[in-house]
C-alpha atoms as an extended CHARMM CRD file, in Angstrom:
* protein
*
       283  EXT
         1         1  UNK       CA             46.3530000000      -26.8130000000      -21.2160000000  PROA      1               0.0000000000
         2         2  UNK       CA             44.6880000000      -26.2370000000      -24.5740000000  PROA      2               0.0000000000
         3         3  UNK       CA             41.7570000000      -27.9930000000      -26.0070000000  PROA      3               0.0000000000
         4         4  UNK       CA             41.4320000000      -29.3660000000      -29.5040000000  PROA      4               0.0000000000
         5         5  UNK       CA             38.9160000000      -27.8850000000      -31.8270000000  PROA      5               0.0000000000
         6         6  UNK       CA             36.9010000000      -31.2100000000      -31.5820000000  PROA      6               0.0000000000
         7         7  UNK       CA             36.7800000000      -30.8990000000      -27.9320000000  PROA      7               0.0000000000
         8         8  UNK       CA             35.6920000000      -27.2390000000      -28.0920000000  PROA      8               0.0000000000
         9         9  UNK       CA             32.9610000000      -28.1920000000      -30.5120000000  PROA      9               0.0000000000
        10        10  UNK       CA             31.8310000000      -30.9440000000      -28.1980000000  PROA      10              0.0000000000
        11        11  UNK       CA             31.5510000000      -28.5380000000      -25.1990000000  PROA      11              0.0000000000
        12        12  UNK       CA             29.9020000000      -25.8940000000      -27.4270000000  PROA      12              0.0000000000
        13        13  UNK       CA             27.1880000000      -28.4750000000      -28.3230000000  PROA      13              0.0000000000
        14        14  UNK       CA             26.8660000000      -29.5140000000      -24.6970000000  PROA      14              0.0000000000
        15        15  UNK       CA             26.7880000000      -26.0480000000      -23.0600000000  PROA      15              0.0000000000
        16        16  UNK       CA             25.9790000000      -23.5260000000      -25.7800000000  PROA      16              0.0000000000
        17        17  UNK       CA             25.1560000000      -20.6350000000      -23.2970000000  PROA      17              0.0000000000
        18        18  UNK       CA             28.7290000000      -20.8090000000      -21.9230000000  PROA      18              0.0000000000
        19        19  UNK       CA             29.9360000000      -19.6270000000      -25.3420000000  PROA      19              0.0000000000
        20        20  UNK       CA             27.6760000000      -16.5800000000      -25.5650000000  PROA      20              0.0000000000
        21        21  UNK       CA             24.3170000000      -16.0990000000      -27.0740000000  PROA      21              0.0000000000
        22        22  UNK       CA             23.3320000000      -17.7390000000      -30.1900000000  PROA      22              0.0000000000
        23        23  UNK       CA             22.4200000000      -15.7730000000      -33.3490000000  PROA      23              0.0000000000
        24        24  UNK       CA             18.6820000000      -16.4340000000      -32.8690000000  PROA      24              0.0000000000
        25        25  UNK       CA             18.8990000000      -15.3060000000      -29.2270000000  PROA      25              0.0000000000
        26        26  UNK       CA             20.6880000000      -12.0990000000      -30.1300000000  PROA      26              0.0000000000
        27        27  UNK       CA             18.1490000000      -11.4500000000      -32.7410000000  PROA      27              0.0000000000
        28        28  UNK       CA             15.3190000000      -11.9610000000      -30.3250000000  PROA      28              0.0000000000
        29        29  UNK       CA             16.9980000000       -9.5620000000      -27.9740000000  PROA      29              0.0000000000
        30        30  UNK       CA             17.3090000000       -6.8380000000      -30.6380000000  PROA      30              0.0000000000
        31        31  UNK       CA             13.6820000000       -7.4530000000      -31.6420000000  PROA      31              0.0000000000
        32        32  UNK       CA             12.5030000000       -7.1170000000      -28.0980000000  PROA      32              0.0000000000
        33        33  UNK       CA             14.5880000000       -3.8600000000      -27.5850000000  PROA      33              0.0000000000
        34        34  UNK       CA             13.1540000000       -2.4150000000      -30.8240000000  PROA      34              0.0000000000
        35        35  UNK       CA              9.6350000000       -3.2490000000      -29.7360000000  PROA      35              0.0000000000
        36        36  UNK       CA             10.2210000000       -1.6060000000      -26.2700000000  PROA      36              0.0000000000
        37        37  UNK       CA             11.4490000000        1.5010000000      -27.9110000000  PROA      37              0.0000000000
        38        38  UNK       CA              8.5350000000        1.5600000000      -30.3250000000  PROA      38              0.0000000000
        39        39  UNK       CA              6.1150000000        1.0900000000      -27.4530000000  PROA      39              0.0000000000
        40        40  UNK       CA              7.9000000000        3.9100000000      -25.4910000000  PROA      40              0.0000000000
        41        41  UNK       CA              7.5870000000        6.3410000000      -28.5120000000  PROA      41              0.0000000000
        42        42  UNK       CA              3.9590000000        5.4080000000      -29.0030000000  PROA      42              0.0000000000
        43        43  UNK       CA              3.3680000000        6.1300000000      -25.3320000000  PROA      43              0.0000000000
        44        44  UNK       CA              5.1190000000        9.5640000000      -25.6090000000  PROA      44              0.0000000000
        45        45  UNK       CA              3.0520000000       10.3950000000      -28.7900000000  PROA      45              0.0000000000
        46        46  UNK       CA             -0.2730000000        9.2460000000      -27.2970000000  PROA      46              0.0000000000
        47        47  UNK       CA              0.1520000000       11.3950000000      -24.1300000000  PROA      47              0.0000000000
        48        48  UNK       CA              1.5200000000       14.2990000000      -26.1540000000  PROA      48              0.0000000000
        49        49  UNK       CA              4.8020000000       14.4790000000      -24.0680000000  PROA      49              0.0000000000
        50        50  UNK       CA              6.9980000000       17.0340000000      -25.8580000000  PROA      50              0.0000000000
        51        51  UNK       CA              9.8750000000       19.0450000000      -24.7350000000  PROA      51              0.0000000000
        52        52  UNK       CA              7.9000000000       22.2100000000      -25.0290000000  PROA      52              0.0000000000
        53        53  UNK       CA              5.2710000000       20.9530000000      -22.6660000000  PROA      53              0.0000000000
        54        54  UNK       CA              7.8580000000       19.7990000000      -20.2060000000  PROA      54              0.0000000000
        55        55  UNK       CA              9.7030000000       23.1320000000      -20.3330000000  PROA      55              0.0000000000
        56        56  UNK       CA              6.5010000000       25.0850000000      -19.7860000000  PROA      56              0.0000000000
        57        57  UNK       CA              5.3890000000       22.7830000000      -16.9900000000  PROA      57              0.0000000000
        58        58  UNK       CA              8.7620000000       23.2190000000      -15.2130000000  PROA      58              0.0000000000
        59        59  UNK       CA              8.5410000000       26.8490000000      -15.5170000000  PROA      59              0.0000000000
        60        60  UNK       CA              4.9580000000       26.9300000000      -14.0320000000  PROA      60              0.0000000000
        61        61  UNK       CA              6.1500000000       24.5320000000      -11.1930000000  PROA      61              0.0000000000
        62        62  UNK       CA              8.9750000000       26.9400000000      -10.3680000000  PROA      62              0.0000000000
        63        63  UNK       CA              6.4920000000       29.7620000000      -10.2190000000  PROA      63              0.0000000000
        64        64  UNK       CA              4.1930000000       27.8610000000       -7.8550000000  PROA      64              0.0000000000
        65        65  UNK       CA              7.2360000000       26.9170000000       -5.6080000000  PROA      65              0.0000000000
        66        66  UNK       CA              8.2020000000       30.6140000000       -5.3890000000  PROA      66              0.0000000000
        67        67  UNK       CA              4.6030000000       31.5300000000       -4.3740000000  PROA      67              0.0000000000
        68        68  UNK       CA              4.7510000000       28.9350000000       -1.6140000000  PROA      68              0.0000000000
        69        69  UNK       CA              7.5260000000       30.6680000000        0.1290000000  PROA      69              0.0000000000
        70        70  UNK       CA              7.2130000000       31.6010000000        2.9130000000  PROA      70              0.0000000000
        71        71  UNK       CA              4.4790000000       29.1940000000        4.0920000000  PROA      71              0.0000000000
        72        72  UNK       CA              1.6030000000       31.0260000000        5.7200000000  PROA      72              0.0000000000
        73        73  UNK       CA             -1.3730000000       29.5210000000        7.6880000000  PROA      73              0.0000000000
        74        74  UNK       CA             -3.6260000000       32.4190000000        6.7330000000  PROA      74              0.0000000000
        75        75  UNK       CA             -6.5490000000       33.7580000000        8.6170000000  PROA      75              0.0000000000
        76        76  UNK       CA             -8.4240000000       30.4810000000        8.6860000000  PROA      76              0.0000000000
        77        77  UNK       CA             -5.7750000000       28.4870000000       10.4710000000  PROA      77              0.0000000000
        78        78  UNK       CA             -8.2650000000       27.0710000000       12.7570000000  PROA      78              0.0000000000
        79        79  UNK       CA             -9.9570000000       25.4170000000        9.9570000000  PROA      79              0.0000000000
        80        80  UNK       CA             -6.7300000000       23.9230000000        8.6810000000  PROA      80              0.0000000000
        81        81  UNK       CA             -6.2250000000       22.3590000000       12.1490000000  PROA      81              0.0000000000
        82        82  UNK       CA             -9.6890000000       21.1020000000       12.2030000000  PROA      82              0.0000000000
        83        83  UNK       CA             -9.3540000000       19.5530000000        8.7980000000  PROA      83              0.0000000000
        84        84  UNK       CA             -5.9650000000       17.8680000000        9.9290000000  PROA      84              0.0000000000
        85        85  UNK       CA             -7.6780000000       16.4300000000       12.9710000000  PROA      85              0.0000000000
        86        86  UNK       CA            -10.5680000000       15.0410000000       10.8230000000  PROA      86              0.0000000000
        87        87  UNK       CA             -8.1100000000       13.4280000000        8.3990000000  PROA      87              0.0000000000
        88        88  UNK       CA             -6.1610000000       11.7120000000       11.3130000000  PROA      88              0.0000000000
        89        89  UNK       CA             -9.5800000000       10.6670000000       12.9850000000  PROA      89              0.0000000000
        90        90  UNK       CA            -10.6970000000        9.2740000000        9.5690000000  PROA      90              0.0000000000
        91        91  UNK       CA             -7.4610000000        7.3130000000        9.1190000000  PROA      91              0.0000000000
        92        92  UNK       CA             -7.5840000000        5.8970000000       12.5910000000  PROA      92              0.0000000000
        93        93  UNK       CA            -11.1080000000        4.9520000000       12.6570000000  PROA      93              0.0000000000
        94        94  UNK       CA            -11.0450000000        3.3750000000        9.1580000000  PROA      94              0.0000000000
        95        95  UNK       CA             -7.8890000000        1.4900000000        9.8710000000  PROA      95              0.0000000000
        96        96  UNK       CA             -9.1720000000        0.2190000000       13.0850000000  PROA      96              0.0000000000
        97        97  UNK       CA            -12.4020000000       -1.0930000000       11.6730000000  PROA      97              0.0000000000
        98        98  UNK       CA            -10.7450000000       -2.6050000000        8.7110000000  PROA      98              0.0000000000
        99        99  UNK       CA             -8.0950000000       -4.3190000000       10.8680000000  PROA      99              0.0000000000
       100       100  UNK       CA            -10.6660000000       -5.8190000000       13.1460000000  PROA      100             0.0000000000
       101       101  UNK       CA            -12.9220000000       -7.1250000000       10.3950000000  PROA      101             0.0000000000
       102       102  UNK       CA             -9.8740000000       -8.4860000000        8.5460000000  PROA      102             0.0000000000
       103       103  UNK       CA             -8.9300000000      -10.8460000000       11.3910000000  PROA      103             0.0000000000
       104       104  UNK       CA            -11.7360000000      -13.3060000000       11.0240000000  PROA      104             0.0000000000
       105       105  UNK       CA            -11.6600000000      -12.9200000000        7.1800000000  PROA      105             0.0000000000
       106       106  UNK       CA             -7.8560000000      -13.6740000000        7.2480000000  PROA      106             0.0000000000
       107       107  UNK       CA             -8.4910000000      -16.8650000000        9.1140000000  PROA      107             0.0000000000
       108       108  UNK       CA            -11.3250000000      -17.9030000000        6.6880000000  PROA      108             0.0000000000
       109       109  UNK       CA             -9.0430000000      -17.2180000000        3.8620000000  PROA      109             0.0000000000
       110       110  UNK       CA             -6.1560000000      -19.2660000000        5.1000000000  PROA      110             0.0000000000
       111       111  UNK       CA             -5.7210000000      -22.7240000000        3.6520000000  PROA      111             0.0000000000
       112       112  UNK       CA             -4.3910000000      -24.2440000000        6.7720000000  PROA      112             0.0000000000
       113       113  UNK       CA             -7.4520000000      -23.0790000000        8.7740000000  PROA      113             0.0000000000
       114       114  UNK       CA            -10.3560000000      -23.4950000000        6.2440000000  PROA      114             0.0000000000
       115       115  UNK       CA            -10.1020000000      -26.8210000000        4.2520000000  PROA      115             0.0000000000
       116       116  UNK       CA            -13.3570000000      -26.0260000000        2.2090000000  PROA      116             0.0000000000
       117       117  UNK       CA            -11.6830000000      -25.1710000000       -1.0940000000  PROA      117             0.0000000000
       118       118  UNK       CA            -14.8110000000      -23.5680000000       -2.5880000000  PROA      118             0.0000000000
       119       119  UNK       CA            -15.3650000000      -21.3150000000        0.4400000000  PROA      119             0.0000000000
       120       120  UNK       CA            -11.6530000000      -20.1690000000        0.5020000000  PROA      120             0.0000000000
       121       121  UNK       CA            -11.4580000000      -19.6990000000       -3.1730000000  PROA      121             0.0000000000
       122       122  UNK       CA            -14.5780000000      -17.5380000000       -3.2390000000  PROA      122             0.0000000000
       123       123  UNK       CA            -13.3270000000      -15.5470000000       -0.3020000000  PROA      123             0.0000000000
       124       124  UNK       CA             -9.9770000000      -14.8870000000       -2.0000000000  PROA      124             0.0000000000
       125       125  UNK       CA            -11.5620000000      -13.7890000000       -5.2240000000  PROA      125             0.0000000000
       126       126  UNK       CA            -13.8230000000      -11.4000000000       -3.2720000000  PROA      126             0.0000000000
       127       127  UNK       CA            -10.6560000000       -9.9330000000       -1.8380000000  PROA      127             0.0000000000
       128       128  UNK       CA             -9.1330000000       -9.5710000000       -5.2150000000  PROA      128             0.0000000000
       129       129  UNK       CA            -12.3460000000       -7.7700000000       -6.4640000000  PROA      129             0.0000000000
       130       130  UNK       CA            -12.3220000000       -5.3640000000       -3.6350000000  PROA      130             0.0000000000
       131       131  UNK       CA             -8.6500000000       -4.6030000000       -4.0000000000  PROA      131             0.0000000000
       132       132  UNK       CA             -9.3670000000       -3.8830000000       -7.6600000000  PROA      132             0.0000000000
       133       133  UNK       CA            -11.3460000000       -0.8320000000       -6.7600000000  PROA      133             0.0000000000
       134       134  UNK       CA             -9.2890000000        2.2120000000       -5.7640000000  PROA      134             0.0000000000
       135       135  UNK       CA             -9.9070000000        4.1050000000       -2.5500000000  PROA      135             0.0000000000
       136       136  UNK       CA            -10.9290000000        7.1930000000       -4.4210000000  PROA      136             0.0000000000
       137       137  UNK       CA            -13.6180000000        5.3660000000       -6.3430000000  PROA      137             0.0000000000
       138       138  UNK       CA            -14.9550000000        4.0660000000       -2.9810000000  PROA      138             0.0000000000
       139       139  UNK       CA            -14.8900000000        7.6010000000       -1.7600000000  PROA      139             0.0000000000
       140       140  UNK       CA            -16.8520000000        8.9070000000       -4.7830000000  PROA      140             0.0000000000
       141       141  UNK       CA            -19.4900000000        6.1110000000       -4.4340000000  PROA      141             0.0000000000
       142       142  UNK       CA            -19.9710000000        6.7300000000       -0.6380000000  PROA      142             0.0000000000
       143       143  UNK       CA            -20.1740000000       10.4250000000       -1.0150000000  PROA      143             0.0000000000
       144       144  UNK       CA            -23.1670000000        9.7490000000       -3.1840000000  PROA      144             0.0000000000
       145       145  UNK       CA            -24.5770000000        7.2780000000       -0.8910000000  PROA      145             0.0000000000
       146       146  UNK       CA            -24.1360000000        9.0130000000        2.5190000000  PROA      146             0.0000000000
       147       147  UNK       CA            -23.4400000000       12.5530000000        1.5960000000  PROA      147             0.0000000000
       148       148  UNK       CA            -20.4080000000       14.8160000000        2.1000000000  PROA      148             0.0000000000
       149       149  UNK       CA            -18.2950000000       14.5490000000        5.2160000000  PROA      149             0.0000000000
       150       150  UNK       CA            -15.9400000000       12.2940000000        7.0730000000  PROA      150             0.0000000000
       151       151  UNK       CA            -18.1990000000        9.3880000000        7.2950000000  PROA      151             0.0000000000
       152       152  UNK       CA            -17.7570000000        8.7930000000        3.4200000000  PROA      152             0.0000000000
       153       153  UNK       CA            -14.0430000000        8.7970000000        4.0340000000  PROA      153             0.0000000000
       154       154  UNK       CA            -14.0780000000        6.3950000000        6.8150000000  PROA      154             0.0000000000
       155       155  UNK       CA            -16.2380000000        3.9110000000        4.7440000000  PROA      155             0.0000000000
       156       156  UNK       CA            -13.9740000000        4.3420000000        1.7290000000  PROA      156             0.0000000000
       157       157  UNK       CA            -10.8920000000        3.5590000000        3.8860000000  PROA      157             0.0000000000
       158       158  UNK       CA            -12.5590000000        0.4940000000        5.4110000000  PROA      158             0.0000000000
       159       159  UNK       CA            -13.7390000000       -0.8250000000        2.0810000000  PROA      159             0.0000000000
       160       160  UNK       CA            -10.3760000000       -0.3180000000        0.4780000000  PROA      160             0.0000000000
       161       161  UNK       CA             -8.2170000000       -1.7660000000        3.3460000000  PROA      161             0.0000000000
       162       162  UNK       CA            -10.2490000000       -4.6980000000        4.5470000000  PROA      162             0.0000000000
       163       163  UNK       CA             -9.4850000000       -6.7410000000        1.3970000000  PROA      163             0.0000000000
       164       164  UNK       CA             -5.7490000000       -5.9850000000        1.4210000000  PROA      164             0.0000000000
       165       165  UNK       CA             -5.5530000000       -6.6250000000        5.2270000000  PROA      165             0.0000000000
       166       166  UNK       CA             -7.4420000000       -9.8930000000        4.9630000000  PROA      166             0.0000000000
       167       167  UNK       CA             -5.0970000000      -11.1180000000        2.3350000000  PROA      167             0.0000000000
       168       168  UNK       CA             -1.9580000000      -10.1820000000        4.2270000000  PROA      168             0.0000000000
       169       169  UNK       CA             -3.4270000000      -11.7390000000        7.3080000000  PROA      169             0.0000000000
       170       170  UNK       CA             -4.2910000000      -14.9420000000        5.5110000000  PROA      170             0.0000000000
       171       171  UNK       CA             -0.7550000000      -15.2050000000        4.1180000000  PROA      171             0.0000000000
       172       172  UNK       CA              0.7340000000      -14.6220000000        7.6630000000  PROA      172             0.0000000000
       173       173  UNK       CA             -1.5480000000      -17.3330000000        9.0270000000  PROA      173             0.0000000000
       174       174  UNK       CA             -0.5270000000      -19.8050000000        6.2950000000  PROA      174             0.0000000000
       175       175  UNK       CA              3.0620000000      -19.2330000000        7.1460000000  PROA      175             0.0000000000
       176       176  UNK       CA              2.6700000000      -19.8030000000       10.8530000000  PROA      176             0.0000000000
       177       177  UNK       CA              4.1470000000      -22.8070000000       12.6570000000  PROA      177             0.0000000000
       178       178  UNK       CA              1.6200000000      -25.5660000000       12.9780000000  PROA      178             0.0000000000
       179       179  UNK       CA              3.1860000000      -27.4310000000       16.0150000000  PROA      179             0.0000000000
       180       180  UNK       CA              1.9960000000      -25.0520000000       18.7290000000  PROA      180             0.0000000000
       181       181  UNK       CA             -1.5990000000      -25.5690000000       17.5320000000  PROA      181             0.0000000000
       182       182  UNK       CA             -1.0510000000      -29.3280000000       17.2010000000  PROA      182             0.0000000000
       183       183  UNK       CA              0.1220000000      -29.2480000000       20.7850000000  PROA      183             0.0000000000
       184       184  UNK       CA             -2.8700000000      -27.4670000000       22.0930000000  PROA      184             0.0000000000
       185       185  UNK       CA             -5.1700000000      -29.9840000000       20.2400000000  PROA      185             0.0000000000
       186       186  UNK       CA             -3.1370000000      -32.8370000000       21.7080000000  PROA      186             0.0000000000
       187       187  UNK       CA             -3.6070000000      -31.5580000000       25.0500000000  PROA      187             0.0000000000
       188       188  UNK       CA             -7.4200000000      -31.7830000000       24.5810000000  PROA      188             0.0000000000
       189       189  UNK       CA             -8.0600000000      -28.2230000000       23.3010000000  PROA      189             0.0000000000
       190       190  UNK       CA            -10.7210000000      -27.5360000000       20.8130000000  PROA      190             0.0000000000
       191       191  UNK       CA            -10.1460000000      -26.3500000000       17.2010000000  PROA      191             0.0000000000
       192       192  UNK       CA            -10.9820000000      -22.7980000000       18.2410000000  PROA      192             0.0000000000
       193       193  UNK       CA             -8.5960000000      -23.0260000000       21.1810000000  PROA      193             0.0000000000
       194       194  UNK       CA             -5.7900000000      -24.4000000000       19.0380000000  PROA      194             0.0000000000
       195       195  UNK       CA             -6.2550000000      -21.1950000000       16.7110000000  PROA      195             0.0000000000
       196       196  UNK       CA             -6.3820000000      -18.8840000000       19.6760000000  PROA      196             0.0000000000
       197       197  UNK       CA             -3.3790000000      -20.2240000000       21.6280000000  PROA      197             0.0000000000
       198       198  UNK       CA             -1.4050000000      -21.8310000000       18.9260000000  PROA      198             0.0000000000
       199       199  UNK       CA             -1.6680000000      -19.7020000000       15.7710000000  PROA      199             0.0000000000
       200       200  UNK       CA             -2.8890000000      -16.2690000000       16.8440000000  PROA      200             0.0000000000
       201       201  UNK       CA              0.0240000000      -15.3400000000       19.2060000000  PROA      201             0.0000000000
       202       202  UNK       CA              2.4290000000      -16.0800000000       16.1860000000  PROA      202             0.0000000000
       203       203  UNK       CA              0.6580000000      -13.8730000000       13.7730000000  PROA      203             0.0000000000
       204       204  UNK       CA             -0.4740000000      -11.1790000000       16.0830000000  PROA      204             0.0000000000
       205       205  UNK       CA              2.8430000000       -9.0810000000       15.8150000000  PROA      205             0.0000000000
       206       206  UNK       CA              2.5480000000       -9.1520000000       12.1100000000  PROA      206             0.0000000000
       207       207  UNK       CA             -1.2040000000       -8.0890000000       12.1370000000  PROA      207             0.0000000000
       208       208  UNK       CA             -0.3490000000       -5.2920000000       14.4680000000  PROA      208             0.0000000000
       209       209  UNK       CA              2.5690000000       -3.9940000000       12.3750000000  PROA      209             0.0000000000
       210       210  UNK       CA              0.5240000000       -4.0910000000        9.2000000000  PROA      210             0.0000000000
       211       211  UNK       CA             -2.3890000000       -2.2360000000       10.8580000000  PROA      211             0.0000000000
       212       212  UNK       CA             -0.0620000000        0.5190000000       12.1830000000  PROA      212             0.0000000000
       213       213  UNK       CA              1.3790000000        0.9700000000        8.7330000000  PROA      213             0.0000000000
       214       214  UNK       CA             -1.9800000000        1.2130000000        7.1200000000  PROA      214             0.0000000000
       215       215  UNK       CA             -2.8750000000        3.8700000000        9.7020000000  PROA      215             0.0000000000
       216       216  UNK       CA              0.1060000000        5.9520000000        8.7370000000  PROA      216             0.0000000000
       217       217  UNK       CA             -0.5630000000        5.3590000000        4.9760000000  PROA      217             0.0000000000
       218       218  UNK       CA             -4.3530000000        6.2390000000        5.3660000000  PROA      218             0.0000000000
       219       219  UNK       CA             -3.3880000000        9.5470000000        7.0300000000  PROA      219             0.0000000000
       220       220  UNK       CA             -1.8580000000       10.5460000000        3.6740000000  PROA      220             0.0000000000
       221       221  UNK       CA             -4.7360000000        9.0100000000        1.6390000000  PROA      221             0.0000000000
       222       222  UNK       CA             -7.2680000000       10.9720000000        3.7070000000  PROA      222             0.0000000000
       223       223  UNK       CA             -5.9100000000       14.2420000000        2.2110000000  PROA      223             0.0000000000
       224       224  UNK       CA             -6.8490000000       12.9760000000       -1.3410000000  PROA      224             0.0000000000
       225       225  UNK       CA            -10.3070000000       11.6860000000       -0.1070000000  PROA      225             0.0000000000
       226       226  UNK       CA            -11.1210000000       15.1770000000        1.1380000000  PROA      226             0.0000000000
       227       227  UNK       CA            -10.6960000000       16.5820000000       -2.4500000000  PROA      227             0.0000000000
       228       228  UNK       CA            -13.7390000000       14.6550000000       -3.6290000000  PROA      228             0.0000000000
       229       229  UNK       CA            -15.9700000000       15.7530000000       -0.5330000000  PROA      229             0.0000000000
       230       230  UNK       CA            -14.9400000000       13.0300000000        1.9820000000  PROA      230             0.0000000000
       231       231  UNK       CA            -13.9670000000       15.5920000000        4.6130000000  PROA      231             0.0000000000
       232       232  UNK       CA            -10.5420000000       16.2160000000        6.1050000000  PROA      232             0.0000000000
       233       233  UNK       CA             -7.5190000000       18.2190000000        5.2260000000  PROA      233             0.0000000000
       234       234  UNK       CA             -8.0380000000       17.6490000000        1.4110000000  PROA      234             0.0000000000
       235       235  UNK       CA            -11.0310000000       19.9490000000        1.3480000000  PROA      235             0.0000000000
       236       236  UNK       CA             -8.8750000000       22.7550000000        2.6660000000  PROA      236             0.0000000000
       237       237  UNK       CA             -6.0820000000       22.1080000000        0.0770000000  PROA      237             0.0000000000
       238       238  UNK       CA             -8.7070000000       22.1330000000       -2.8270000000  PROA      238             0.0000000000
       239       239  UNK       CA            -10.1670000000       25.2910000000       -1.6060000000  PROA      239             0.0000000000
       240       240  UNK       CA             -6.8300000000       27.1180000000       -1.5390000000  PROA      240             0.0000000000
       241       241  UNK       CA             -5.5990000000       25.7380000000       -4.8020000000  PROA      241             0.0000000000
       242       242  UNK       CA             -8.6820000000       27.1120000000       -6.4910000000  PROA      242             0.0000000000
       243       243  UNK       CA             -8.0030000000       30.5930000000       -5.1710000000  PROA      243             0.0000000000
       244       244  UNK       CA             -4.2150000000       30.1410000000       -5.7590000000  PROA      244             0.0000000000
       245       245  UNK       CA             -3.3230000000       30.7420000000       -2.0230000000  PROA      245             0.0000000000
       246       246  UNK       CA             -0.0180000000       28.6570000000       -2.5240000000  PROA      246             0.0000000000
       247       247  UNK       CA              1.5550000000       29.8220000000        0.6260000000  PROA      247             0.0000000000
       248       248  UNK       CA             -1.2760000000       28.4520000000        2.6660000000  PROA      248             0.0000000000
       249       249  UNK       CA             -0.9380000000       25.2070000000        0.5430000000  PROA      249             0.0000000000
       250       250  UNK       CA              2.5470000000       24.9630000000        1.4920000000  PROA      250             0.0000000000
       251       251  UNK       CA              1.6880000000       25.3170000000        5.1870000000  PROA      251             0.0000000000
       252       252  UNK       CA             -0.8370000000       22.4610000000        4.9290000000  PROA      252             0.0000000000
       253       253  UNK       CA              1.7320000000       20.3050000000        3.1260000000  PROA      253             0.0000000000
       254       254  UNK       CA              4.3910000000       20.8640000000        5.8480000000  PROA      254             0.0000000000
       255       255  UNK       CA              1.6310000000       20.1430000000        8.5540000000  PROA      255             0.0000000000
       256       256  UNK       CA              0.8650000000       16.8600000000        6.8010000000  PROA      256             0.0000000000
       257       257  UNK       CA              4.4530000000       15.9690000000        6.7070000000  PROA      257             0.0000000000
       258       258  UNK       CA              4.8790000000       16.7260000000       10.3920000000  PROA      258             0.0000000000
       259       259  UNK       CA              1.7450000000       14.8070000000       11.3320000000  PROA      259             0.0000000000
       260       260  UNK       CA              2.7220000000       11.6770000000        9.2920000000  PROA      260             0.0000000000
       261       261  UNK       CA              6.1070000000       11.7050000000       10.9060000000  PROA      261             0.0000000000
       262       262  UNK       CA              4.6360000000       11.9690000000       14.3870000000  PROA      262             0.0000000000
       263       263  UNK       CA              2.3600000000        9.0730000000       13.6750000000  PROA      263             0.0000000000
       264       264  UNK       CA              5.3390000000        7.0170000000       12.3710000000  PROA      264             0.0000000000
       265       265  UNK       CA              7.2340000000        7.5710000000       15.6180000000  PROA      265             0.0000000000
       266       266  UNK       CA              4.1270000000        6.9030000000       17.7040000000  PROA      266             0.0000000000
       267       267  UNK       CA              3.3980000000        3.7050000000       15.8170000000  PROA      267             0.0000000000
       268       268  UNK       CA              7.0390000000        2.5880000000       16.2800000000  PROA      268             0.0000000000
       269       269  UNK       CA              6.8330000000        3.1760000000       19.9360000000  PROA      269             0.0000000000
       270       270  UNK       CA              3.5880000000        1.2690000000       20.1170000000  PROA      270             0.0000000000
       271       271  UNK       CA              5.1810000000       -1.7420000000       18.1460000000  PROA      271             0.0000000000
       272       272  UNK       CA              8.0730000000       -1.8220000000       20.6090000000  PROA      272             0.0000000000
       273       273  UNK       CA              5.8350000000       -1.6440000000       23.5000000000  PROA      273             0.0000000000
       274       274  UNK       CA              3.3500000000       -4.3660000000       22.4270000000  PROA      274             0.0000000000
       275       275  UNK       CA              5.6480000000       -6.6640000000       20.3770000000  PROA      275             0.0000000000
       276       276  UNK       CA              8.8890000000       -6.0470000000       22.2340000000  PROA      276             0.0000000000
       277       277  UNK       CA             12.4010000000       -5.5670000000       20.9190000000  PROA      277             0.0000000000
       278       278  UNK       CA             13.8280000000       -8.7500000000       19.4070000000  PROA      278             0.0000000000
       279       279  UNK       CA             17.3570000000       -9.2570000000       20.5040000000  PROA      279             0.0000000000
       280       280  UNK       CA             19.8550000000      -10.9380000000       18.1810000000  PROA      280             0.0000000000
       281       281  UNK       CA             20.8800000000      -14.3110000000       19.4610000000  PROA      281             0.0000000000
       282       282  UNK       CA             24.6400000000      -14.6700000000       19.9990000000  PROA      282             0.0000000000
       283       283  UNK       CA             26.4540000000      -16.8510000000       17.3660000000  PROA      283             0.0000000000
């Protein structure tokens, strides 16, 4: 069945997008593509990204990789193990403190718990401000405040993670089912009891999973914090890079990968132990 030219014109006026992009829309697409390419070219020029620099950088990287083989712990292997233990301890302590402090802050930042808009809005903006400061910046500030060592790293992890965890906890609390809390209140429970027995059991598995993930992530971050003097394995990496002991650097990197993998397996086992395996319901 064929349509008449008048019917086609009527359908074109009614559904113009079904007949392809219009001339003005195609022009906007070409203009947007040209603007993107111009911005990309300007970025390459601004950062002086040239084929010669990339080629020389690749050659230098291959040289470093050759020097890393075979990995060697060196004579100061005890210091490497001590630094790795410090990094894990920093990550654990910082994640634990941040997770505990984020629980009440998360409840205060949830709109279904705190009805005072000004308080909730101010707290959320405080979270945004703290998240805007990178963990490395916190570490530099705390190194100046409390001196070199793992304490500065722990404080940096706490300051960086507490805002992120509080926001994540608040969102989990807002998405929790309200009926269990209403049931506790209907049975004569107080507001605090409704939160404790109605909402907290729902969000606790989410909180635990996020805290364990941050512990794993902070183990990697602790290596960077050590470079600026916050203790841990990062200090060992920085010292060996300065003297170009790339085989020892390779050993430290492998040790970090193995440690993070072990923490991931351990955190998975803890989640299954405390949260339990969720079995798929039969259809």
